[in-house]
Phi, psi and omega in degrees: 000127187282331172255078185271007183245132179260124179244137182228135170257125188246143166286109174286311176218153181288126180295148172247122189074220180291131179298144172242161185302327184285354171275001179229163175227135174266126191241119177247131172231163177279147176269129180290162178286140180284142181272176175299140181072010182256159176226157178249132180242159173248125181244128168251120196239125175235129183274095186296328177304312181297322175294327175294320180294314176305315184294321183296322183298313183291333176286322187256027176293000000 
């Protein structure tokens, strides 16, 4: 399998003001070998609640 690393960007701390790189963490883990009758999916997730909250922070600065 060519993409054998799972990458996640996690929120380490809630940003005050503009988000900084230090507010996030990149976590990489190995993807285990698939067993019989298993499939691997890729999920791209956006947290719209966080985005809306960030917009409010920017609007009320």
